[in-house]
VEXMIMAR-574402 format. One record per residue (C-alpha): z, x, y; residue in three letters. Coordinates in steps of 0.05 Angstrom, whole numbers, padded with zeros to 5 digits, always signed. Each point is the difference from the previous one (the first is absolute). Layout:
<rs>
ZXYala ...
</rs>
This chain:
<rs>
+01983+01643+02192unk +00026+00067-00025unk +00075-00002+00007unk +00018+00072-00017unk -00039+00065+00010unk +00004+00056-00050unk +00022+00071+00017unk -00040+00061-00019unk +00015+00058-00047unk +00018+00042+00061unk +00055-00050+00019unk +00029-00018-00068unk +00024+00052-00049unk +00028-00012-00069unk +00069+00025-00018unk +00047+00000-00060unk -00028-00027-00065unk -00063-00026+00033unk -00019+00070+00023unk +00013+00025-00071unk -00047-00053-00027unk -00056+00020+00048unk +00010+00073-00017unk -00006-00016-00074unk -00065-00037+00016unk -00026+00061+00039unk +00018+00046-00058unk -00033-00046-00050unk -00069-00030-00011unk -00007-00029+00070unk +00009+00068+00033unk -00048+00035-00048unk -00055-00051-00013unk -00050+00038+00043unk +00011+00061-00044unk -00002-00030-00069unk -00041-00064+00000unk -00075+00003+00006unk -00008-00067+00035unk +00039+00026+00059unk -00012+00075-00005unk -00076-00006-00007unk -00012-00067+00035unk -00063-00018+00036unk +00044-00014+00060unk +00007+00075+00010unk -00069+00021-00023unk +00011+00002-00076unk -00033-00040-00054unk +00059-00042-00027unk +00020-00071+00018unk -00018-00018+00072unk +00030-00069+00008unk +00074-00020-00001unk +00039+00057-00032unk +00003+00052+00056unk +00018-00054+00052unk +00052-00029-00047unk +00032+00069-00009unk -00001+00016+00074unk +00031-00067+00016unk +00065+00026-00030unk -00008+00075+00004unk -00008-00002+00076unk +00067-00033+00016unk +00034+00040-00055unk -00023+00065+00031unk +00022-00020+00070unk +00067-00031-00021unk +00018+00065-00035unk -00030+00043+00055unk -00032+00042-00054unk -00050+00047+00034unk -00039+00015-00064unk -00008-00074-00015unk -00019-00016+00072unk -00053+00055-00003unk -00029-00031-00063unk +00000-00069+00034unk -00039+00030+00058unk -00050+00032-00048unk -00018-00068-00029unk +00001-00037+00066unk -00042+00053+00034unk -00051-00002-00056unk -00005-00076+00003unk -00005-00001+00076unk -00051+00056+00003unk -00045-00037-00049unk -00001-00063+00043unk -00072-00016+00018unk -00026-00010+00070unk -00002-00076-00008unk +00073-00001-00023unk -00009-00007-00075unk +00054+00041-00034unk +00000-00013-00075unk -00035+00048-00049unk -00060-00042-00020unk -00074+00010+00013unk -00034-00038+00057unk -00041-00044-00047unk +00060-00018-00043unk +00044-00033+00052unk -00017-00070-00022unk +00023+00015-00071unk +00062+00041+00021unk +00062-00044-00003unk +00026+00006+00071unk +00072-00008-00023unk -00001+00076+00011unk -00016-00010+00074unk +00060-00046+00008unk +00045+00049-00038unk -00021+00063+00037unk +00011-00033+00068unk +00070-00018-00022unk +00012+00072-00022unk -00026+00027+00066unk +00049-00047+00035unk +00057+00029-00041unk -00024+00070+00018unk -00004-00017+00074unk +00070-00028+00000unk +00027+00062-00035unk -00040+00054+00037unk -00011-00034+00067unk -00068+00033+00004unk -00038-00041+00052unk -00069+00016-00026unk +00015-00039-00063unk -00003-00064+00042unk -00073+00016+00015unk -00014+00011-00074unk +00031-00068-00018unk -00036-00034+00058unk -00068+00027-00021unk +00013-00018-00073unk +00018-00072+00016unk -00057-00008+00051unk -00050+00024-00052unk +00031-00046-00051unk -00007-00059+00048unk -00072+00018+00015unk -00017+00002-00074unk +00036-00065-00017unk -00025-00039+00060unk -00072+00022-00012unk +00003-00020-00073unk -00016+00070-00024unk +00064-00001-00041unk +00048-00055-00020unk +00068-00005-00033unk -00001-00006-00076unk +00047+00015-00058unk +00061+00040+00023unk -00019-00002+00073unk -00005-00076-00001unk +00069-00005-00033unk +00033+00052+00045unk -00032-00018+00068unk +00068-00002+00035unk +00015+00073-00014unk -00048+00017+00057unk +00047-00034+00050unk +00048+00059-00001unk -00051+00041+00037unk -00032-00058+00038unk +00066-00019+00031unk +00013+00072+00021unk -00068+00006+00035unk +00003-00069+00030unk +00068+00015+00031unk -00032+00061+00033unk -00067-00029+00023unk +00001-00077-00004unk -00076-00002-00013unk -00034-00065-00022unk -00037+00031-00059unk +00066+00014-00034unk +00016-00075+00002unk -00069-00013-00028unk +00011+00051-00055unk +00066-00033-00018unk -00035-00068-00007unk -00056+00030-00041unk +00050+00030-00049unk +00038-00064-00008unk -00064-00042-00006unk -00030+00045-00054unk +00068+00013-00033unk +00036-00041-00052unk +00044-00058+00018unk +00059+00006-00047unk +00027-00069+00019unk -00056-00027-00044unk +00020+00042-00060unk +00071-00022-00014unk -00016-00046-00059unk -00027+00061-00036unk +00068+00034+00004unk +00037-00052-00041unk -00028+00015-00069unk -00015+00073-00018unk -00066+00014-00035unk -00020+00058-00044unk -00057+00010+00049unk -00012+00049+00057unk -00015-00033+00067unk +00005+00021+00073unk +00036-00066+00014unk +00060+00018-00044unk -00001+00076+00008unk +00072+00020+00013unk -00014+00054+00052unk -00045-00046+00041unk +00057-00051+00000unk +00053+00050+00018unk -00042+00023+00060unk -00018-00071+00019unk +00071-00022+00016unk -00004+00032+00069unk -00069-00026+00017unk +00018-00056+00048unk +00054+00041+00035unk -00046+00059+00016unk -00061-00042+00019unk +00023-00061+00038unk +00009+00031+00069unk -00069+00031+00008unk -00031-00063-00032unk +00039-00041+00051unk +00027-00044-00055unk +00069-00030-00005unk +00045+00031-00053unk +00011-00053-00053unk +00044+00041-00047unk -00046-00015-00057unk +00028+00061-00037unk +00061-00041-00020unk -00042-00048-00041unk -00043+00057-00029unk +00063+00039-00019unk +00034-00062-00029unk -00058-00015-00048unk -00009+00073-00020unk +00074+00009-00014unk +00013-00067-00034unk -00055+00013-00051unk -00001+00076-00004unk +00065+00027+00028unk +00041+00057-00029unk +00075+00016+00008unk -00016+00056+00049unk -00041-00043+00047unk -00069+00020-00025unk -00054-00045-00027unk -00026+00017-00069unk -00070+00027+00000unk -00027+00046-00054unk -00051+00001+00034unk -00006-00074+00017unk +00055-00051+00006unk +00037-00004-00066unk +00052-00056+00003unk +00075+00002-00011unk +00005+00039-00065unk +00047+00061+00004unk -00049+00040-00043unk -00058-00006+00049unk -00007+00057+00050unk -00011+00012+00074unk -00048+00053+00027unk +00031+00055+00043unk -00051-00009+00056unk +00027-00071+00007unk +00071+00027+00007unk -00016+00044+00061unk -00048-00051+00031unk +00052-00055-00006unk +00050+00046+00034unk -00049+00014+00057unk -00014-00075+00008unk +00074-00014+00006unk +00010+00057+00051unk -00053-00031+00044unk +00023-00072-00012unk +00069+00019+00025unk -00029+00037+00060unk -00042-00060+00019unk +00049-00057-00015unk +00069+00031+00002unk +00018-00044-00060unk +00055+00036-00038unk -00024-00026-00068unk -00058+00049+00003unk +00047+00058+00010unk +00043-00022-00059unk -00062-00008-00044unk -00024+00069+00022unk +00066+00031-00020unk -00001-00032-00068unk -00068+00029-00017unk +00014+00068+00031unk +00067+00010-00035unk -00022-00027-00068unk -00075-00006-00015unk -00023+00063+00036unk +00046+00052-00033unk -00003-00035-00068unk -00074+00014-00009unk +00000+00073+00021unk +00033+00057-00038unk +00063+00033+00028unk -00040+00061+00023unk -00056-00044+00027unk -00053+00040-00038unk -00020-00060-00042unk -00004-00075+00008unk -00019-00064-00037unk -00057-00045+00017unk +00039-00060-00026unk +00076-00010-00002unk +00033-00054-00043unk +00065-00036+00012unk +00018+00006-00074unk -00030+00067-00018unk +00027+00028-00066unk -00052+00055-00009unk -00057+00034+00037unk -00045+00019-00058unk -00075-00007-00008unk -00023-00064-00033unk -00043+00011-00061unk -00074+00008+00016unk -00035-00041-00024unk +00054-00052+00012unk +00023-00046+00054unk +00045+00024+00057unk +00051-00050+00024unk -00032+00000+00069unk -00048-00056+00020unk -00054+00044+00030unk +00026+00072-00004unk -00009+00054-00053unk +00039+00032-00056unk +00035+00052+00043unk +00015-00038+00064unk +00076+00004-00010unk +00003+00075-00016unk +00028+00047+00051unk -00055+00047+00020unk -00051+00027+00049unk -00047-00060+00003unk +00018-00051-00055unk -00052-00055-00004unk -00032+00012+00069unk +00010+00054+00053unk +00009-00048+00059unk +00076+00001-00009unk +00000+00076-00006unk -00024+00003+00072unk +00032-00063+00028unk +00073+00005-00024unk +00011+00054+00052unk +00008-00050+00058unk +00061-00034-00030unk +00059+00043+00021unk -00028+00029+00065unk -00018-00067+00031unk +00066-00029-00024unk +00036+00057+00036unk -00038-00017+00064unk +00026-00071-00004unk +00073+00019+00008unk +00001-00015+00074unk -00046-00042+00044unk +00001-00017+00075unk -00022-00048+00053unk +00003+00021+00072unk +00073+00018+00010unk +00026-00024-00067unk +00006+00041-00064unk +00014-00031-00068unk +00021+00034-00064unk -00043-00038-00050unk +00012+00039-00064unk +00068+00035-00001unk -00020+00065-00035unk +00023+00069+00022unk -00043+00017+00061unk -00001+00031+00069unk -00036-00035+00057unk -00013+00045+00060unk -00040-00019+00061unk -00003+00027+00071unk +00061-00040+00021unk +00041-00016-00062unk +00023+00025-00068unk +00028-00040-00058unk +00025+00034-00062unk +00014-00044-00060unk +00042+00029-00057unk +00002-00042-00063unk -00011+00000-00075unk -00029-00071+00002unk -00022-00035-00044unk +00046+00033-00049unk +00060-00007+00046unk +00010-00047+00059unk +00033+00041+00055unk -00037+00021+00063unk +00015+00047+00058unk -00043-00002+00062unk +00007+00055+00053unk -00036-00019+00064unk -00017+00040+00062unk -00036-00032+00058unk -00028+00026+00066unk -00021-00070+00021unk +00029-00068-00018unk -00029-00038-00059unk +00017-00055-00049unk +00014+00019-00072unk -00005-00050-00057unk +00018+00008-00073unk -00028-00047-00052unk +00053-00025-00049unk -00027-00022-00068unk +00013-00070-00026unk +00037+00027-00060unk +00052+00038+00040unk +00072-00023-00011unk +00064+00019+00038unk -00037+00033+00057unk +00046+00047+00040unk -00025+00030+00066unk +00043+00053+00033unk +00061-00026-00038unk -00011-00074+00015unk -00026-00054-00047unk -00060-00040+00022unk -00050-00049-00030unk -00058+00020+00045unk -00070+00002-00031unk -00023+00049+00053unk +00041+00048+00043unk -00017+00013+00073unk +00028+00056+00043unk -00012+00015+00073unk -00005+00076+00006unk +00012+00027+00070unk -00035+00059+00033unk +00035+00065-00018unk +00040-00033-00054unk +00018+00033-00066unk +00020-00054-00049unk +00018-00003-00074unk -00007-00064-00040unk +00030-00004-00070unk -00013-00059-00044unk +00006-00018-00073unk -00008-00060-00045unk +00006-00019-00073unk -00054-00018-00050unk +00019-00038-00063unk -00038+00004-00066unk -00026-00066-00025unk -00047-00031-00051unk -00066-00030+00023unk -00037-00049-00044unk -00069+00020-00022unk -00053-00041-00038unk +00006-00010-00075unk +00076-00007+00006unk +00009+00074+00014unk +00045+00033+00051unk -00004+00060+00047unk +00059+00036+00032unk -00004+00014+00074unk +00045+00031+00052unk -00023+00001+00073unk -00071+00027+00001unk +00007+00034-00068unk -00022-00030-00066unk +00034+00026-00063unk -00027+00010-00070unk +00022+00021-00069unk -00024+00072-00002unk -00035+00027-00063unk +00006+00074-00013unk -00065+00034-00019unk -00037+00062-00022unk -00060+00024+00041unk -00062+00022-00037unk -00045+00043+00044unk -00075-00013-00003unk -00045+00056+00027unk -00075-00010-00005unk -00065-00007+00040unk -00041-00063+00008unk -00062-00011+00042unk +00010+00067+00034unk +00072-00016+00020unk +00053+00047-00028unk +00071-00022-00018unk +00044+00062-00001unk +00074+00006+00011unk +00030-00020+00048unk -00058-00049+00015unk -00009-00022-00072unk +00012-00067-00035unk +00062-00021-00038unk +00019-00051-00052unk +00071-00025+00005unk +00027-00014-00070unk +00064-00042-00006unk +00062+00029-00032unk +00053-00053+00012unk +00011-00073-00013unk -00029-00053+00046unk +00009-00066-00037unk +00059-00025+00041unk +00026-00065+00030unk +00055-00006+00051unk +00060-00033-00034unk +00041-00017+00062unk -00005+00003+00076unk +00044+00060+00009unk -00033+00051+00047unk +00034+00060+00030unk -00033+00047+00050unk +00015+00074-00002unk -00023+00051+00052unk -00019+00069-00026unk -00030+00036+00060unk -00071+00021+00014unk -00028+00061-00036unk -00057+00045+00022unk -00046-00054-00027unk +00020-00065+00036unk -00028-00047-00054unk +00016+00047-00058unk -00012-00027-00069unk +00057+00044-00026unk +00051-00005+00056unk -00006-00068+00033unk +00040-00006+00065unk +00029-00067-00019unk +00009-00037-00066unk +00025-00068-00022unk +00044-00010-00061unk -00021-00060-00040unk +00019-00031-00067unk -00055-00011-00051unk -00015-00016-00072unk -00061+00018-00040unk -00049-00055-00020unk -00061-00003-00045unk -00049+00005+00058unk -00062+00021-00037unk -00068+00027+00021unk -00059-00036+00031unk -00047-00023-00055unk -00049+00056-00016unk +00038+00055+00036unk +00050+00053-00021unk +00019+00027+00070unk +00006-00065+00039unk +00060-00045-00005unk -00013-00074-00010unk -00011-00040+00063unk +00063-00040-00017unk +00051+00016-00054unk -00013-00025-00070unk +00073-00018-00005unk +00058-00003+00049unk +00054+00004-00053unk +00044+00061+00004unk -00007+00050-00057unk +00054+00049+00024unk +00068+00003+00032unk +00009+00002+00075unk -00010+00068+00033unk +00002+00025+00071unk -00062+00034+00026unk -00022+00029+00066unk -00056-00033+00038unk -00043+00047+00042unk -00037-00017+00064unk -00070-00023-00019unk -00029+00058+00039unk +00039+00050-00043unk -00016-00032-00067unk -00071+00022-00020unk +00007-00037-00066unk +00041-00063+00008unk +00016-00072-00016unk +00008-00039+00065unk -00007-00073-00021unk +00046-00016-00059unk +00040-00061-00023unk +00071-00018+00017unk +00035-00026-00062unk +00069-00021+00023unk +00053-00004-00053unk 
</rs>
């Protein structure tokens, strides 16, 4: 059923602000994790004695496409070092994970599913044919073990069974062998049926469960799309119902579901784990590829342009485990004491090396690189621009250069060269107003161009986006404009924390930080006046000091108050909505630029 195929890192290259963002990632923690973090540097995956389960595969899942997108020879050589070590340790029977023979039954085989996905990413980036044999042997061994009953899915593997279909689909396309269909059925049979879990998502509990674990749910959204073909099942679009329940009862203004670490309801002071951010993005990338439904592309943009940069520092050396919609401080909760999070610890919202757990330290790396690879997709002789970010698509017979500062501005210049004829499509978002294409107004929701052989063509288009208020629960409001969400920014001081814990060193620049608020945050909008102002993109696209676009809004202070029992968490809803100051004009920042922020606040019209 797959509608669109994805290009590789050899065919798509980032440009403009997107290339800057990837370069910042390469110069930050992502590009240095194998040098500074024991769980990657000394992992059992490469013969060391540190963690030998999900962390090296998680890191490689983003580091591989990052290296190839930037064509960085040093990074590519480090990729190959890890891949070669993993491949060379594969046993004769095909088993590839670092666990002893007698421990396979107790080893959560989520790691098998994950490493086959990573090897698929590596194959698509490197085009090294022998990797197909490695994946084939790994999956065949996995099938033999599952079908014989020597191992079975449990815990993470049972809740992430569909992740194996990335590699299974690749190998099935190549070989069409029956055992791959049988493996697919085994995984689904032993795996969790999320359609049976929806009632659990309607009322958050202060209890950790696999059924409500936010990362499982973010991954799960793509499960039917990636599995239905090989299972020979009709696509029922069950994701719409799953998404609707998750968002209605746990949705945030930036398109996430709360989960710190399990589903946490509609409160603006509950968090969302960073792993869920990048996994939800990946699910939407694949949902668009399989269905062609534009809503997945729009939802992808909203998370990528807001939630992803908001929870990672400007220099990308530190990140949060949990981000909050209304986040007035990132300071440790007293210990002993109770963190605001339902199932996470006292430091989960700090910016650091591995706040709370190290899974996000490794896994956040996939966010920007895979997003960059989703700019263009194709099907036979048709190419579509899915995400209009600055990029260059170059294949054997065509080149498309897109110059734009989207999502901060809404003008686009496409320069196209074709050796053979093809059809070019451009997705137009639902929020676009006053669309102008090559000087002419149109109301089209998708643009289609017939490009002739030998043709050089330029397409110029632009549209408007208008700021507006969106209603949120608890009679609060959020300001949006196109794919961007806007917040009241809170200025802050950073307190550096350097220390060692459990053999893991935090040392500048890979240390931890508390963000301590310095400015007021207890505001309410006092009218519906919103004025957008473009400021240009700096060397840091989502800069917390120099945002590329702001919105002027009128506010008054209110007696908001703190959540009962806390000194660094605002109350879930304001204690009072009565103004206690005169009207003032403030600048709203994009959510992704405002590390401390108030995003859901009242509108008290006078």
